[in-house]
A tleap script that builds the chain and sets N, CA, C and O, in Angstrom:
source leaprc.protein.ff14SB
mol = sequence {
  NMET ALA GLN LEU ILE LYS HIE PRO GLN ALA
  SER PHE LEU LEU ARG VAL ARG GLY GLU SER
  MET LYS ASP ALA GLY ILE PHE ASP ASN ASN
  VAL VAL LEU VAL ASP ARG ALA ILE THR ALA
  ARG SER GLY HIE ILE VAL ILE ALA MET VAL
  ASP GLY GLU PHE VAL CYS LYS THR PHE TRP
  GLN ARG ALA GLY ARG ILE LYS LEU LYS ALA
  ALA ASN VAL THR PHE PRO ASP ILE ASN PRO
  ALA ASP GLY GLN THR VAL GLU ILE TRP GLY
  VAL VAL VAL ALA SER ILE LYS GLN PHE LYS
  CALA
}
set mol.1.N position { -3.991 3.590 23.296 }
set mol.1.CA position { -3.208 2.801 22.387 }
set mol.1.C position { -3.957 1.540 21.962 }
set mol.1.O position { -3.716 1.013 20.876 }
set mol.2.N position { -4.854 1.059 22.801 }
set mol.2.CA position { -5.610 -0.163 22.468 }
set mol.2.C position { -6.484 0.047 21.235 }
set mol.2.O position { -6.820 -0.916 20.546 }
set mol.3.N position { -6.851 1.286 20.952 }
set mol.3.CA position { -7.634 1.571 19.748 }
set mol.3.C position { -6.830 1.287 18.493 }
set mol.3.O position { -7.397 0.895 17.473 }
set mol.4.N position { -5.525 1.477 18.549 }
set mol.4.CA position { -4.669 1.287 17.388 }
set mol.4.C position { -4.095 -0.122 17.299 }
set mol.4.O position { -3.947 -0.662 16.202 }
set mol.5.N position { -3.775 -0.718 18.434 }
set mol.5.CA position { -3.110 -2.023 18.435 }
set mol.5.C position { -4.135 -3.112 18.722 }
set mol.5.O position { -4.460 -3.387 19.878 }
set mol.6.N position { -4.636 -3.724 17.666 }
set mol.6.CA position { -5.647 -4.782 17.785 }
set mol.6.C position { -5.005 -6.142 18.061 }
set mol.6.O position { -5.616 -6.995 18.705 }
set mol.7.N position { -3.789 -6.347 17.582 }
set mol.7.CA position { -3.082 -7.623 17.736 }
set mol.7.C position { -1.677 -7.342 18.287 }
set mol.7.O position { -0.712 -7.297 17.524 }
set mol.8.N position { -1.559 -7.154 19.613 }
set mol.8.CA position { -0.272 -6.757 20.200 }
set mol.8.C position { 0.898 -7.683 19.851 }
set mol.8.O position { 2.007 -7.208 19.611 }
set mol.9.N position { 0.665 -8.982 19.821 }
set mol.9.CA position { 1.732 -9.937 19.531 }
set mol.9.C position { 2.201 -9.856 18.083 }
set mol.9.O position { 3.309 -10.286 17.762 }
set mol.10.N position { 1.361 -9.306 17.210 }
set mol.10.CA position { 1.678 -9.269 15.781 }
set mol.10.C position { 1.965 -7.849 15.285 }
set mol.10.O position { 2.035 -7.616 14.079 }
set mol.11.N position { 2.131 -6.911 16.205 }
set mol.11.CA position { 2.318 -5.512 15.813 }
set mol.11.C position { 3.730 -5.035 16.109 }
set mol.11.O position { 4.360 -5.471 17.073 }
set mol.12.N position { 4.217 -4.135 15.265 }
set mol.12.CA position { 5.534 -3.551 15.496 }
set mol.12.C position { 5.568 -2.143 14.913 }
set mol.12.O position { 4.725 -1.774 14.096 }
set mol.13.N position { 6.553 -1.368 15.345 }
set mol.13.CA position { 6.770 -0.015 14.860 }
set mol.13.C position { 7.975 -0.014 13.926 }
set mol.13.O position { 8.938 -0.753 14.135 }
set mol.14.N position { 7.911 0.823 12.898 }
set mol.14.CA position { 8.984 0.907 11.914 }
set mol.14.C position { 9.124 2.358 11.472 }
set mol.14.O position { 8.128 3.014 11.167 }
set mol.15.N position { 10.346 2.856 11.436 }
set mol.15.CA position { 10.589 4.220 10.973 }
set mol.15.C position { 10.688 4.215 9.446 }
set mol.15.O position { 11.393 3.392 8.862 }
set mol.16.N position { 9.973 5.143 8.813 }
set mol.16.CA position { 9.943 5.242 7.353 }
set mol.16.C position { 10.975 6.262 6.896 }
set mol.16.O position { 11.130 7.327 7.494 }
set mol.17.N position { 11.669 5.915 5.835 }
set mol.17.CA position { 12.625 6.830 5.219 }
set mol.17.C position { 12.167 7.104 3.793 }
set mol.17.O position { 11.766 6.185 3.080 }
set mol.18.N position { 12.225 8.361 3.379 }
set mol.18.CA position { 11.874 8.715 2.013 }
set mol.18.C position { 10.516 9.374 1.897 }
set mol.18.O position { 9.772 9.485 2.871 }
set mol.19.N position { 10.210 9.807 0.693 }
set mol.19.CA position { 9.005 10.593 0.415 }
set mol.19.C position { 8.011 9.876 -0.500 }
set mol.19.O position { 7.087 10.508 -1.013 }
set mol.20.N position { 8.182 8.571 -0.714 }
set mol.20.CA position { 7.334 7.883 -1.690 }
set mol.20.C position { 5.874 7.763 -1.264 }
set mol.20.O position { 5.019 7.482 -2.104 }
set mol.21.N position { 5.564 7.967 0.012 }
set mol.21.CA position { 4.178 7.835 0.485 }
set mol.21.C position { 3.622 9.142 1.030 }
set mol.21.O position { 2.655 9.132 1.791 }
set mol.22.N position { 4.225 10.271 0.649 }
set mol.22.CA position { 3.833 11.563 1.225 }
set mol.22.C position { 2.385 11.936 0.921 }
set mol.22.O position { 1.736 12.570 1.753 }
set mol.23.N position { 1.861 11.560 -0.246 }
set mol.23.CA position { 0.474 11.911 -0.567 }
set mol.23.C position { -0.536 11.073 0.214 }
set mol.23.O position { -1.734 11.352 0.181 }
set mol.24.N position { -0.054 10.047 0.916 }
set mol.24.CA position { -0.898 9.263 1.817 }
set mol.24.C position { -0.730 9.739 3.260 }
set mol.24.O position { -1.318 9.174 4.182 }
set mol.25.N position { 0.087 10.792 3.444 }
set mol.25.CA position { 0.291 11.342 4.784 }
set mol.25.C position { 1.403 10.672 5.562 }
set mol.25.O position { 1.520 10.881 6.769 }
set mol.26.N position { 2.223 9.869 4.896 }
set mol.26.CA position { 3.363 9.218 5.540 }
set mol.26.C position { 4.619 9.895 5.005 }
set mol.26.O position { 4.941 9.797 3.821 }
set mol.27.N position { 5.325 10.587 5.905 }
set mol.27.CA position { 6.464 11.402 5.502 }
set mol.27.C position { 7.773 10.810 6.014 }
set mol.27.O position { 7.781 9.952 6.896 }
set mol.28.N position { 8.877 11.284 5.445 }
set mol.28.CA position { 10.200 10.859 5.866 }
set mol.28.C position { 10.341 11.012 7.374 }
set mol.28.O position { 10.013 12.059 7.932 }
set mol.29.N position { 10.824 9.977 8.023 }
set mol.29.CA position { 11.092 9.944 9.457 }
set mol.29.C position { 9.854 9.681 10.312 }
set mol.29.O position { 9.966 9.645 11.538 }
set mol.30.N position { 8.669 9.496 9.703 }
set mol.30.CA position { 7.495 9.081 10.479 }
set mol.30.C position { 7.711 7.652 10.957 }
set mol.30.O position { 8.490 6.896 10.377 }
set mol.31.N position { 7.012 7.302 12.015 }
set mol.31.CA position { 7.000 5.924 12.511 }
set mol.31.C position { 5.627 5.358 12.166 }
set mol.31.O position { 4.604 5.993 12.422 }
set mol.32.N position { 5.609 4.163 11.585 }
set mol.32.CA position { 4.331 3.533 11.257 }
set mol.32.C position { 4.109 2.343 12.175 }
set mol.32.O position { 5.047 1.650 12.569 }
set mol.33.N position { 2.833 2.126 12.505 }
set mol.33.CA position { 2.415 0.954 13.270 }
set mol.33.C position { 1.956 -0.086 12.266 }
set mol.33.O position { 1.063 0.171 11.458 }
set mol.34.N position { 2.567 -1.255 12.317 }
set mol.34.CA position { 2.310 -2.312 11.346 }
set mol.34.C position { 1.705 -3.514 12.059 }
set mol.34.O position { 2.193 -3.934 13.108 }
set mol.35.N position { 0.642 -4.062 11.485 }
set mol.35.CA position { -0.035 -5.231 12.042 }
set mol.35.C position { 0.147 -6.405 11.090 }
set mol.35.O position { -0.361 -6.385 9.970 }
set mol.36.N position { 0.864 -7.416 11.531 }
set mol.36.CA position { 1.123 -8.605 10.706 }
set mol.36.C position { -0.063 -9.569 10.699 }
set mol.36.O position { -0.104 -10.479 9.871 }
set mol.37.N position { -1.023 -9.389 11.600 }
set mol.37.CA position { -2.164 -10.305 11.673 }
set mol.37.C position { -3.245 -9.970 10.650 }
set mol.37.O position { -4.157 -10.766 10.429 }
set mol.38.N position { -3.150 -8.811 10.033 }
set mol.38.CA position { -4.130 -8.404 9.023 }
set mol.38.C position { -3.655 -8.882 7.662 }
set mol.38.O position { -2.510 -8.643 7.278 }
set mol.39.N position { -4.536 -9.559 6.933 }
set mol.39.CA position { -4.217 -9.980 5.574 }
set mol.39.C position { -4.362 -8.788 4.646 }
set mol.39.O position { -5.407 -8.138 4.614 }
set mol.40.N position { -3.315 -8.507 3.897 }
set mol.40.CA position { -3.326 -7.349 2.992 }
set mol.40.C position { -4.353 -7.544 1.886 }
set mol.40.O position { -4.434 -8.606 1.268 }
set mol.41.N position { -5.132 -6.497 1.653 }
set mol.41.CA position { -6.092 -6.459 0.543 }
set mol.41.C position { -5.775 -5.231 -0.295 }
set mol.41.O position { -5.114 -4.298 0.162 }
set mol.42.N position { -6.259 -5.252 -1.523 }
set mol.42.CA position { -6.031 -4.111 -2.420 }
set mol.42.C position { -6.459 -2.815 -1.749 }
set mol.42.O position { -7.546 -2.719 -1.180 }
set mol.43.N position { -5.587 -1.827 -1.825 }
set mol.43.CA position { -5.854 -0.528 -1.226 }
set mol.43.C position { -5.194 -0.331 0.126 }
set mol.43.O position { -5.074 0.803 0.590 }
set mol.44.N position { -4.760 -1.418 0.773 }
set mol.44.CA position { -4.063 -1.287 2.053 }
set mol.44.C position { -2.652 -0.753 1.832 }
set mol.44.O position { -2.008 -1.072 0.832 }
set mol.45.N position { -2.183 0.049 2.758 }
set mol.45.CA position { -0.777 0.440 2.770 }
set mol.45.C position { -0.048 -0.661 3.529 }
set mol.45.O position { -0.463 -1.063 4.616 }
set mol.46.N position { 1.038 -1.140 2.944 }
set mol.46.CA position { 1.745 -2.271 3.528 }
set mol.46.C position { 3.239 -1.986 3.665 }
set mol.46.O position { 3.785 -1.074 3.045 }
set mol.47.N position { 3.866 -2.795 4.491 }
set mol.47.CA position { 5.320 -2.904 4.512 }
set mol.47.C position { 5.630 -4.212 3.805 }
set mol.47.O position { 5.135 -5.274 4.182 }
set mol.48.N position { 6.452 -4.116 2.780 }
set mol.48.CA position { 6.822 -5.299 2.006 }
set mol.48.C position { 8.338 -5.385 1.914 }
set mol.48.O position { 9.047 -4.382 2.004 }
set mol.49.N position { 8.811 -6.607 1.734 }
set mol.49.CA position { 10.225 -6.833 1.471 }
set mol.49.C position { 10.323 -7.194 -0.006 }
set mol.49.O position { 9.762 -8.194 -0.452 }
set mol.50.N position { 11.045 -6.365 -0.759 }
set mol.50.CA position { 11.230 -6.581 -2.193 }
set mol.50.C position { 12.713 -6.806 -2.435 }
set mol.50.O position { 13.530 -5.900 -2.273 }
set mol.51.N position { 13.041 -8.017 -2.823 }
set mol.51.CA position { 14.446 -8.376 -3.063 }
set mol.51.C position { 15.357 -7.958 -1.913 }
set mol.51.O position { 16.445 -7.426 -2.134 }
set mol.52.N position { 14.899 -8.205 -0.675 }
set mol.52.CA position { 15.717 -7.932 0.497 }
set mol.52.C position { 15.659 -6.515 1.024 }
set mol.52.O position { 16.362 -6.185 1.979 }
set mol.53.N position { 14.834 -5.666 0.422 }
set mol.53.CA position { 14.726 -4.268 0.853 }
set mol.53.C position { 13.297 -3.968 1.302 }
set mol.53.O position { 12.339 -4.303 0.605 }
set mol.54.N position { 13.158 -3.329 2.481 }
set mol.54.CA position { 11.830 -2.947 2.961 }
set mol.54.C position { 11.307 -1.756 2.184 }
set mol.54.O position { 12.053 -0.821 1.895 }
set mol.55.N position { 10.013 -1.787 1.842 }
set mol.55.CA position { 9.343 -0.655 1.211 }
set mol.55.C position { 7.986 -0.468 1.862 }
set mol.55.O position { 7.384 -1.420 2.358 }
set mol.56.N position { 7.517 0.759 1.856 }
set mol.56.CA position { 6.168 1.098 2.310 }
set mol.56.C position { 5.426 1.584 1.076 }
set mol.56.O position { 5.796 2.599 0.487 }
set mol.57.N position { 4.383 0.868 0.683 }
set mol.57.CA position { 3.643 1.180 -0.545 }
set mol.57.C position { 2.178 0.760 -0.382 }
set mol.57.O position { 1.820 0.060 0.565 }
set mol.58.N position { 1.347 1.199 -1.319 }
set mol.58.CA position { -0.036 0.745 -1.367 }
set mol.58.C position { -0.092 -0.544 -2.169 }
set mol.58.O position { 0.438 -0.620 -3.278 }
set mol.59.N position { -0.733 -1.551 -1.605 }
set mol.59.CA position { -0.824 -2.888 -2.198 }
set mol.59.C position { -2.024 -2.954 -3.135 }
set mol.59.O position { -3.130 -2.564 -2.763 }
set mol.60.N position { -1.805 -3.444 -4.337 }
set mol.60.CA position { -2.888 -3.676 -5.296 }
set mol.60.C position { -2.756 -5.089 -5.835 }
set mol.60.O position { -1.652 -5.544 -6.136 }
set mol.61.N position { -3.874 -5.779 -5.956 }
set mol.61.CA position { -3.865 -7.136 -6.508 }
set mol.61.C position { -5.044 -7.300 -7.448 }
set mol.61.O position { -6.178 -6.950 -7.121 }
set mol.62.N position { -4.748 -7.842 -8.629 }
set mol.62.CA position { -5.793 -8.088 -9.618 }
set mol.62.C position { -5.374 -9.291 -10.463 }
set mol.62.O position { -4.254 -9.347 -10.972 }
set mol.63.N position { -6.273 -10.232 -10.601 }
set mol.63.CA position { -6.044 -11.425 -11.420 }
set mol.63.C position { -4.749 -12.139 -11.042 }
set mol.63.O position { -4.011 -12.604 -11.910 }
set mol.64.N position { -4.481 -12.221 -9.739 }
set mol.64.CA position { -3.309 -12.934 -9.274 }
set mol.64.C position { -1.996 -12.172 -9.375 }
set mol.64.O position { -0.967 -12.667 -8.914 }
set mol.65.N position { -2.004 -10.999 -9.956 }
set mol.65.CA position { -0.796 -10.173 -10.074 }
set mol.65.C position { -0.856 -9.074 -9.023 }
set mol.65.O position { -1.929 -8.550 -8.720 }
set mol.66.N position { 0.294 -8.729 -8.474 }
set mol.66.CA position { 0.322 -7.647 -7.491 }
set mol.66.C position { 1.131 -6.473 -8.026 }
set mol.66.O position { 1.967 -6.601 -8.920 }
set mol.67.N position { 0.831 -5.312 -7.425 }
set mol.67.CA position { 1.563 -4.085 -7.720 }
set mol.67.C position { 1.705 -3.346 -6.396 }
set mol.67.O position { 0.777 -3.335 -5.587 }
set mol.68.N position { 2.851 -2.736 -6.175 }
set mol.68.CA position { 3.080 -1.890 -5.018 }
set mol.68.C position { 3.202 -0.468 -5.537 }
set mol.68.O position { 4.123 -0.135 -6.283 }
set mol.69.N position { 2.256 0.361 -5.128 }
set mol.69.CA position { 2.112 1.689 -5.714 }
set mol.69.C position { 2.546 2.764 -4.721 }
set mol.69.O position { 2.138 2.746 -3.559 }
set mol.70.N position { 3.365 3.689 -5.181 }
set mol.70.CA position { 3.783 4.820 -4.364 }
set mol.70.C position { 2.651 5.844 -4.285 }
set mol.70.O position { 1.788 5.900 -5.162 }
set mol.71.N position { 2.667 6.651 -3.226 }
set mol.71.CA position { 1.709 7.743 -3.081 }
set mol.71.C position { 2.443 9.059 -3.327 }
set mol.71.O position { 2.343 10.008 -2.550 }
set mol.72.N position { 3.175 9.082 -4.425 }
set mol.72.CA position { 3.934 10.253 -4.845 }
set mol.72.C position { 4.241 10.016 -6.323 }
set mol.72.O position { 4.916 9.048 -6.673 }
set mol.73.N position { 3.748 10.893 -7.181 }
set mol.73.CA position { 3.852 10.662 -8.632 }
set mol.73.C position { 5.289 10.624 -9.138 }
set mol.73.O position { 5.528 10.160 -10.253 }
set mol.74.N position { 6.246 11.096 -8.356 }
set mol.74.CA position { 7.636 11.073 -8.815 }
set mol.74.C position { 8.315 9.726 -8.576 }
set mol.74.O position { 9.466 9.537 -8.969 }
set mol.75.N position { 7.611 8.789 -7.935 }
set mol.75.CA position { 8.161 7.464 -7.675 }
set mol.75.C position { 7.433 6.432 -8.529 }
set mol.75.O position { 6.207 6.474 -8.636 }
set mol.76.N position { 8.174 5.504 -9.137 }
set mol.76.CA position { 7.523 4.480 -9.965 }
set mol.76.C position { 6.839 3.412 -9.118 }
set mol.76.O position { 7.218 3.176 -7.972 }
set mol.77.N position { 5.830 2.774 -9.696 }
set mol.77.CA position { 5.215 1.620 -9.065 }
set mol.77.C position { 6.184 0.450 -9.133 }
set mol.77.O position { 7.067 0.409 -9.989 }
set mol.78.N position { 6.011 -0.486 -8.236 }
set mol.78.CA position { 6.790 -1.719 -8.281 }
set mol.78.C position { 5.871 -2.800 -8.833 }
set mol.78.O position { 4.904 -3.200 -8.185 }
set mol.79.N position { 6.185 -3.267 -10.034 }
set mol.79.CA position { 5.468 -4.367 -10.670 }
set mol.79.C position { 6.411 -5.559 -10.671 }
set mol.79.O position { 7.243 -5.692 -11.568 }
set mol.80.N position { 6.288 -6.434 -9.665 }
set mol.80.CA position { 7.258 -7.519 -9.550 }
set mol.80.C position { 7.341 -8.371 -10.816 }
set mol.80.O position { 6.330 -8.789 -11.380 }
set mol.81.N position { 8.568 -8.610 -11.237 }
set mol.81.CA position { 8.811 -9.460 -12.399 }
set mol.81.C position { 8.841 -10.917 -11.954 }
set mol.81.O position { 9.008 -11.206 -10.769 }
set mol.82.N position { 8.681 -11.820 -12.892 }
set mol.82.CA position { 8.775 -13.245 -12.581 }
set mol.82.C position { 10.114 -13.521 -11.916 }
set mol.82.O position { 11.162 -13.086 -12.395 }
set mol.83.N position { 10.067 -14.242 -10.819 }
set mol.83.CA position { 11.289 -14.575 -10.103 }
set mol.83.C position { 11.705 -13.552 -9.063 }
set mol.83.O position { 12.587 -13.826 -8.249 }
set mol.84.N position { 11.087 -12.380 -9.073 }
set mol.84.CA position { 11.413 -11.355 -8.082 }
set mol.84.C position { 10.731 -11.714 -6.765 }
set mol.84.O position { 9.572 -12.129 -6.755 }
set mol.85.N position { 11.439 -11.557 -5.673 }
set mol.85.CA position { 10.920 -11.911 -4.361 }
set mol.85.C position { 10.192 -10.732 -3.732 }
set mol.85.O position { 10.773 -9.663 -3.545 }
set mol.86.N position { 8.907 -10.933 -3.404 }
set mol.86.CA position { 8.104 -9.920 -2.713 }
set mol.86.C position { 7.390 -10.615 -1.567 }
set mol.86.O position { 6.689 -11.607 -1.767 }
set mol.87.N position { 7.576 -10.084 -0.361 }
set mol.87.CA position { 6.904 -10.641 0.811 }
set mol.87.C position { 6.218 -9.505 1.560 }
set mol.87.O position { 6.862 -8.517 1.914 }
set mol.88.N position { 4.921 -9.640 1.804 }
set mol.88.CA position { 4.179 -8.635 2.571 }
set mol.88.C position { 4.409 -8.926 4.049 }
set mol.88.O position { 4.084 -10.008 4.538 }
set mol.89.N position { 4.971 -7.955 4.750 }
set mol.89.CA position { 5.288 -8.131 6.167 }
set mol.89.C position { 4.146 -7.696 7.072 }
set mol.89.O position { 4.053 -8.157 8.209 }
set mol.90.N position { 3.274 -6.813 6.586 }
set mol.90.CA position { 2.159 -6.387 7.409 }
set mol.90.C position { 1.471 -5.167 6.829 }
set mol.90.O position { 1.951 -4.543 5.883 }
set mol.91.N position { 0.339 -4.848 7.420 }
set mol.91.CA position { -0.489 -3.726 6.988 }
set mol.91.C position { -0.241 -2.545 7.927 }
set mol.91.O position { -0.253 -2.695 9.149 }
set mol.92.N position { -0.019 -1.383 7.343 }
set mol.92.CA position { 0.182 -0.170 8.135 }
set mol.92.C position { -1.191 0.299 8.639 }
set mol.92.O position { -2.114 0.516 7.853 }
set mol.93.N position { -1.305 0.449 9.962 }
set mol.93.CA position { -2.579 0.875 10.542 }
set mol.93.C position { -2.537 2.298 11.083 }
set mol.93.O position { -3.581 2.890 11.358 }
set mol.94.N position { -1.328 2.854 11.239 }
set mol.94.CA position { -1.209 4.222 11.730 }
set mol.94.C position { 0.165 4.771 11.378 }
set mol.94.O position { 1.131 4.028 11.206 }
set mol.95.N position { 0.222 6.090 11.276 }
set mol.95.CA position { 1.483 6.791 11.057 }
set mol.95.C position { 1.629 7.802 12.186 }
set mol.95.O position { 0.690 8.530 12.507 }
set mol.96.N position { 2.804 7.837 12.779 }
set mol.96.CA position { 3.052 8.705 13.920 }
set mol.96.C position { 4.118 9.729 13.523 }
set mol.96.O position { 5.218 9.372 13.102 }
set mol.97.N position { 3.772 10.983 13.666 }
set mol.97.CA position { 4.725 12.065 13.394 }
set mol.97.C position { 5.215 12.572 14.735 }
set mol.97.O position { 4.418 12.971 15.584 }
set mol.98.N position { 6.516 12.559 14.928 }
set mol.98.CA position { 7.105 12.980 16.192 }
set mol.98.C position { 7.563 14.424 16.106 }
set mol.98.O position { 8.232 14.810 15.148 }
set mol.99.N position { 7.208 15.222 17.101 }
set mol.99.CA position { 7.624 16.609 17.173 }
set mol.99.C position { 8.750 16.766 18.170 }
set mol.99.O position { 8.848 15.993 19.122 }
set mol.100.N position { 9.595 17.748 17.967 }
set mol.100.CA position { 10.672 18.012 18.920 }
set mol.100.C position { 10.087 18.603 20.185 }
set mol.100.O position { 9.233 19.490 20.142 }
set mol.101.N position { 10.562 18.096 21.318 }
set mol.101.CA position { 10.050 18.580 22.599 }
set mol.101.C position { 11.044 19.509 23.251 }
set mol.101.O position { 10.789 20.019 24.342 }
savepdb mol mol.pdb
quit
């Protein structure tokens, strides 16, 4: 587990709901390991809070503007409008798929 958790005090697990990140290998009901100590850069998969709702998306930033992009063509990108609240909670470092035992 030490290979995955670089910052234990800043890491947490979160269960993902939905299919918006399936092409990145993150499926409905997977658990993701999130590291809050990593600064999000373009191309990172992140957990973000958008207007009070958690989302898992790919983070893109260019010329001071950000976009949260789904990894499923049937889901729209999130292009925050002026005044819209977006907070990056952390970078996803692993996805865990649980099997029935």
